[in-house]
Each structure stands twice: as C-alpha cells, then as structure tokens.
N, C-alpha and C positions, 0 to 999 in steps of 0.2 A: 533586454536580454532573455524574458521567458515568451515572448514571441516568434523569439528567432528559434529557441527549443522546438514551439509548437510547429512551426513551421517545418522544421526537421522531422520531425515528427509524423506531420500530414504527408509530408512526400515520400517518407518510408513505408507508410502506410500503402499508399500507393502504388510503390514500389513491390511491395509485397503483394498488393491486390493482384497485379498482371500477372507476377510470377504463380499466382495460382491458377492461371489459366493455362499453363503449360502442361500437355498429357504425357502422362509416364510413357517410355519405351518399354515394350517389352513385346515377346512371342509365345506363342501356346507349344505345352508339350503334351504327348499322348504319354501317357503312365502304362499304357499296354504295351506300344511299338518302342518308344522311345523318341519316336518324329518328331520334328517341331516344326511349327508354320506359322503364318500370320494370322491376327486375329481380324478378319475381313468383315466382321460384324459382330452380331448376338449369337457369338458361339459357346454350344453346352457340351460338344463333342466332336473328337475328331475326325476330317473328314473318312468316310469309308470303312470308320471301325465299328466293328460287329461284336467283339468281346466286350461283355459290362466294365469300364473303368473311365476313371476321373482323368481331364487333361490339368495341367497347371500351369501358371504362367511364371514366365522365366524372365528375371527382370536384366536390363542393361547395365542396371546399377549392382553390382555383384556386391559392393558394400552400402548398408543404408543409413544416411547421415540426418537425424531425425531435423524438423524444424522447429520454430518456437511455438511454445504453446496454444499461443493465438489463431496458428492454423486449424485449431480442432484435432478430428482424427486424420486430418491432410498434412498434418508433421510426420506419415508416415509415409508421405504419397511416394516415395522412390520404390515400395515395394507394396502396390496397389494400382491394380488396372484401370487407372482413370483417366479419362476424356477432359473432365473438367473438375471444377471445385465448388461446391456448391455450399453456401451461407449457412451459418447456424449449427456446425458440427461440433462435439464436443470427444477428446478421446478419452479412453479408460486410463484411470490413474491409479498408479500403484504406490504404496507406502509400507513402511516395516511395522508391523502390528507390536502392541506392546501388551494390551490388557488379555486378548484372547491368547496370545503366545505364552503371556505368564500363565494361565489357567491351565493351559496343556503343556507347560514347561518345555516350550520350542524356542532355540536361540534365536532361529534365523526364518520365521514367519514374515511373509510378505503377502499382504492382500493385494490383487487388481481389484479395483472397484468399479463398476459399470452402472451409474445410474445416476440420482441426484444428491451430492453431498457438497454444494459451493463450498463449506468451510473446506474442503480436501481439494478443491478444483475440480469435481468433478458435476460437470452441468447437462446431462441428458433429463430432457425433462420429458421423456416417455419412462422413465426410470429404468430402463432396459438396457443391454451391451445389444440389442438386436439393431439400436440405431448403428452401430458400427459397419451392420451388414446394409444396411439402408442404405447409408450415405454413400457407400463403396460403389454400390449396384447402380444405382441412379447416377450416380457418376460416371459411369463406364457407358451409361445409353449416348447415346447419339441426338444431342438437342434436338435435331430437324425429324427424326423418325417418329411417326404420328399414331402409331400402334398403342393399345391398350395394355399395360405392363400387368400381367394376373397374379398375383399372390396367395397361395395358401397357407394358412396360419392359424394356431391353436391360442393367440389372441396375443403377444407380444409382438411378434413380427409386424402384425396387422397395424398396431397400433404405431411403430416406428416409419415404417412405410408409408402410411395414411398421414403421418406429419411433415415427412421429405415431401411426399408427392404434392400436398396439398400448399405446401411454401415456394416449392417448384413448379407449379403448374404440368405436373407431369401426369398423364390419364392414367389410372389405378384401379383394377377390380379386386378386391377382397374376397375370399373365401374362405367364413368361418362358422365353428358349428355353433349352432343357436345356446347350447348352453354357454359358451363362453363368450359371450356378446359383453357381459360386464365389462370386460378386460379392455373395450372401444372407447376408453374416456379422453378427452382432451383438453388443455386448457382453452384453447380457441376454438370456435366452429370451423369446421373444412371446407376446402373451395369443393366445387361441384365438380372438380375432374375425379373425386375419390367418390368410389360406389361400392357400395357390400350385398354381398349375398350369400346367404346362408344354408346350411344342413339340419334338419328339424331336430328338435328338442330328442337328447338319446343317441345322436349321431356323435362321432370324434372325431380328431384331425384326420386320420386316414379317410372318412370321408369326405372333408373338406377338399382333401388333396385329390380326390376323385372327381370333385365338381371341376375344381381349379382345369383339370387335365380334359373336362369336357369343352369348357369356355374355351380354352385355347384351340380347340378344333373349329371354332368360329371364326371366321373372316375377321381381319383387324386387332384381332387378340394375340399378345406374346406372353410364353411362360418366362417368369424370372428366374425358374431353373432349378432353385434350391441350393444342394451341394454340388450340383454340376457347373453351378455358375462360380468361375474363379473369381470373380469380384466379391463374392458373398463371402468365402472360405477366406480370402486376405484379407478383409474389413473385419472376420471376425479373430484371425491372427494376430490385430494389431495387441490383443490384450498381452500376448507373449513379447511382444516388442516392447510393451509399456514395462512389462515387468524386467527385462534384459535388461534394456537401459538405463533404469532405475537402479537395479541392485549393482548392476557391470557386468554380470555373468549369470550365464544361463540358469535357469531354476534346475534343481535335479528332481524336486517333483513336481505336478501338476496337478491340481484336485477341481474337477467340476462334475457339476449335474449335466445328462445327457438325456434326450429326447431324440434324436437323429443321430446325435453323435458328431453332427459339423463342426462344432466350435473346437473340440476334441481333434480331428484332422487338421485343422487352422492350425492349431498350437503347434501340433508335428510336424506341418511343411513350414511354420516360423522358426522351428527349432532347426532343420535342415537348412533354411538361409542363414541364420546366426552361426552355425557352424560353417558355412564355407565364407561368410565376412569374415570368421579369424577374430575379432575382436573379443569375443565374449565367452571363452573358453572353450572345451570339448565335450559337454556334458549331452548326452542323449538324453532329455527329459524323461521321465516314467509317467506315462499317463495312468491316473488315478480318479477314473469316472464313476458315476454312480447314477441311479434309478431309483424313481420314487416307487416302492413295494405297495404292493402287488403286482404293479404292471413292469416287469424284467425282463423285457423277451431278449435284449441285448447280452444279459447276464447269463439268461438260461441258454444261448449259442456259446458265447464266450467259454463258460465252462467245462462243455463238453468238445471245444475246439473245431467247433465248426465256420468253416467260412460262410455257409449258407445261414439263414435265421431258421430256427425249427418252427413247423407249423403249429399253428395254435387257430381255434373257432375264434371267428369275427365275433360273436357275440358275446363270448367270452370275455373276450377282451377289453368290448364296450364297458361290460361291469364293471371289470376292474380299475377302468379310464375313471368311471362313476366315483369311485371309493379315493383314490389318489389327490391330495393336494395340489400337486405343482401339474396342473393339466396341461401344461405346456410340455413337460415329458413324456407324451401319450402318442408317439410317432411308429405306429406298426410295420411301416416301411421304410427302416432308416439305411443311409449309403454306409451298410455295414460289408455287405460280399464282392462290391466293385473292387478294382483293381486300383488302389490308391485310397480306398475306404478305409473304414475304420477298423477292419478285421486287421489289414497290413498297418495301420497307424499301432494299434494295439501289440500287433507283433514286434513289429519293428523298435519298440520301446518296452519291451517285457511290461506290457502295462496289466490294469486289473480292472476288473467292475464288481463294484460294490452295490448295495442296498441300503435305503432307509425308509423306515415305516414313518406316517405320517407324524407320528407321537415323538419321534427321534427327529424330525427335521424341524419339529414345532421347539420340541426344548432347546435345538440347537438356533433357532431365531431369537430365542430369548438371552440366550446366551451372547451372540451378537451383539444382540441390542443393549446389554449389560455391561459387557466388557469393551466394544469398540466404538458404541455410539448411535448407530442409524438401523433403523429396521431394512429388511432384507426380505426378496419374495421368497416363495415358497421354494422354487426349484435352487436357489442358493442357499437356502437351509439344509436342502440334502446334499449340496456340498460340503456344508460345515459338518454336516454331522457323520459322513463317512469320513472326514478328519477325526473329528473324534473317534472313531471306530479304529481309525489307522495307528493311530498315536496309542489306542488303549490295548492294541492287540499286537505295539510293538513293529508296526509295518514301517515305520520310519526314523532313523535315527534323529532325536533331537537336537544334533548339531546340524544338520540338511538346512539345505534353503528349500525352502518349499514354498511355492506358489499357489496360492486358495482364490481363485476365480472366481469373484462375486456377480453373478451374470444379470441381477437388477435387486435395486434395493432404494430406498429416501422415498417412496411411493407417499408413506403417510408425512412427511416431511412438507414433501411437494404439495400433495393437496391442502395440504392446511389451508382454510379462510378462503380457499376459493370455490367458485362456481363452475361445476366442468361441463363438457358438453359430450355428450355419448351419439354416438354414429347407427343407425337405425338399417337394418336390412331394407332394402326393395325389394328382395323376394326370397323367401325360404322355400327349402326344395323338400323332399322326400329323399331318403339314403336312396341313390344310383336313381334320378330322373331318366328322363329318355333325352338322346341329346336333341331331337326337335323341339322340344319345349324349354331347353335349356336357350338355345339359339333365340327361340322368339321372344322369350324374356329378357336376353341382352338385347335386341335389337329395340324394344319399349323403354329399358331402362337409360339407354344413350341417347334417346330419341328425347328424352326429358331435358 
C-alpha cells in the first residue's frame, strides 16, 4: 500500500512539474496612454512612448489562485509574467505576530518574511526578497536568447541574480560598488556564466547603475530594466499576495523600507489586482515607506509634494550613503517621477514617507530578534523602526490589519557553520569611465 501511495505521489509530482512549464497569459499596458500591446520580447517601455511612464502586466486570470507551496514563488504564477518556472525558489511567508505585536500593542500585525527561516517555511538562501525579483525576471526571459543580462545592484539584488543565473546557466553581468562587495557571499561557488565588475571605493549604487548603462551599450548585452521590468515588480508584489492570501483580506497598512521604491510600487499594483479579484475586500492599502537617515531624497521630494526629485549634490549624496547602515537603500535616481511610479503610488494610497537613523534601526533589529526570534537585515530594521515610530505617533489604529514587509533576514542563521564563497570583480572602474574602456574590458572578461 505504501508503494502505491509513493507511486501516486511520484506521478503527481511529474504532473505538477509539467504544469510548471506553462507560460502565463498576459498583455502589457502603457500607464501613460492606457493602450495595451503584446509582449513581443524583452519590452521595458511602450512602443513609441516619449513621456516617462511605466508599463504594467494585465493578466488573463482576473482571479489569482495560489498553487501549492511546493511551487515556491510560482505558486503566484497567475500574476507573474513568466515563460517558464525555475527550480529552487521560495515564496514570501506571512504569519501573525505575537511577540512584537504585543510589545507594540497591536492586535493584527502580520509579518511577511522574505529570507531564511525554515521553521516558518521561508527558504530564500540569499536571505533577501530580491529572490522574488530574480526568479520572476529570469523566468520571463526566453531560454533561447543568448545576450548577457546586465544587473546593477547595491548588494542583495546582485546576490539573488547571481544565485539564480548560476544555477540555471543564464549569462549575467553584475555591476556593484566596490564598497558593497562583502554582500556577494554564496553557499556554493558560482558558475562561469556569472561575471562581476565594480565601481571604485567611494562610489555608490547610482555609479553602479551608470556603469551598467555603459555595459548595455555594448553588443551582446541587455539591461534587466529595474523598475521598468514588469517581472521585477510583479515578483516583488508576491509579498502583498502572500499577506492577502494568508490573512484573507487586503491589509490596511503596508510598512517597508525603500531605496528605489520599486517594492512599494509593486505592492500598490498587487493591491489593485486584489481589488479587481473581488475576494479580498475593498481596502486601498496605505503605503508607509521609510528611508535610512540621513539619505532621504524620496522623503524630501514627497514632503514638498514634488513629483520630481529635488536637486542634490552628488558628492554630498555619496557621503550620506557612506554613513547609512542600509546601503541597499541608496538609490539616487529612483522610479519616483514617472507615470505609475512611486509618486503616483503614494498619492493613490495617501501614503507617507518616514525615516529612521542607524541607531533607531539597530534597536529595532534587536527588538525583532528578541520578540520574533530571527535576525533581520538593516533595511528591514529601518521598516521596523518606522512601524515603532508610527505606533508611538498614533498614526495607526491598534486594531488595524498591518503588514510589515521584512525584506531580508536569517542571514546569521543561514551562515552559521558554513564556509562561504565570495565573488571577486573581474575589473574595478573609476567613476564614469569612458565607454571604450568598458567595451574593451568586457570583451576580455567574456573571452575568458
């Protein structure tokens, strides 16, 4: 009898695996004009569109039906623009807080955790929600395309894309500031398909983005696209889907620390899809996003109701980035102004932008460890600190359904007892190098 059930389980697994290969049906929509069009390839912008604005995926499935947790992030594939499903992913996990909630006096605090916490069912081995982006973006790619995917990162995104691309033999070029290279740790050595270049010490994420833009001007390289890539946003939106499907209703508040704000845009878009679904209530989730002081360009723009980012000195910005603990929150050119970007998301949700100092975030991380039982990344600690501040300032109702998006954690737990492998850069460039220098270096790097 046991062998019979084993055979049934095996056959079920084969059926599920074949189901994984089905592409999701969707079209794309310009948020500037409202026009819809087919995704004819690696589309990051609407055809012929000149006004800055994002495009959005419109899914055939109006109602999302989550698959079994064994599907990883692809349990939400109804609302992911994917052509295939890669092995090894893990979806964000949502649970109702007891410890931190009691300490804060909140009745309905739900924590959505993306990282490593096997006891909760969270198995992101890079310990960051950037895996939600990588597994979605790479699954959107046509397996037959041969171009090198170019990804700029302050650390966590690079780690996630390196893992996914290495395990699936997808050519990848990472661009990371030299001061952030300690974030590029891995459980196993990476495949030769993953290459890394860096911007010299003293540079920041913006400089890495500029380097990646130069790389994309070289033949054979293709931009991942950042916030413009619908797969990145909808992958990140699985945090909201995890919360809503676990709670049974759309949260009233959403707390997250932001660098670019792409995760908050994704949460807003997921909220809109859940409203259209009709089974999760009619709430518009209030976005409560936060930055690591003193680097607060988004907060500065939002507080004066400016759609445009306010001008600031590049060197001053780099000095502020050196100060903050949460280096991943250091985007100097976020997708804030474009149609469908962060300004519109905050406006539509009547959101707020807050800030937390290093010391406030460190205290918040200790509180989370004490009351919830796991370590969290500095960026996630900024979100916890902002929740503490919002409760203290009576900005949230103690009875409200609150989603706290913990975007990374469990790193200490995961690393314990392991010998780690670090990715070294093939080339370190000065800030704003000549295009020809970059081209020459890449030819050499990818010839090796």
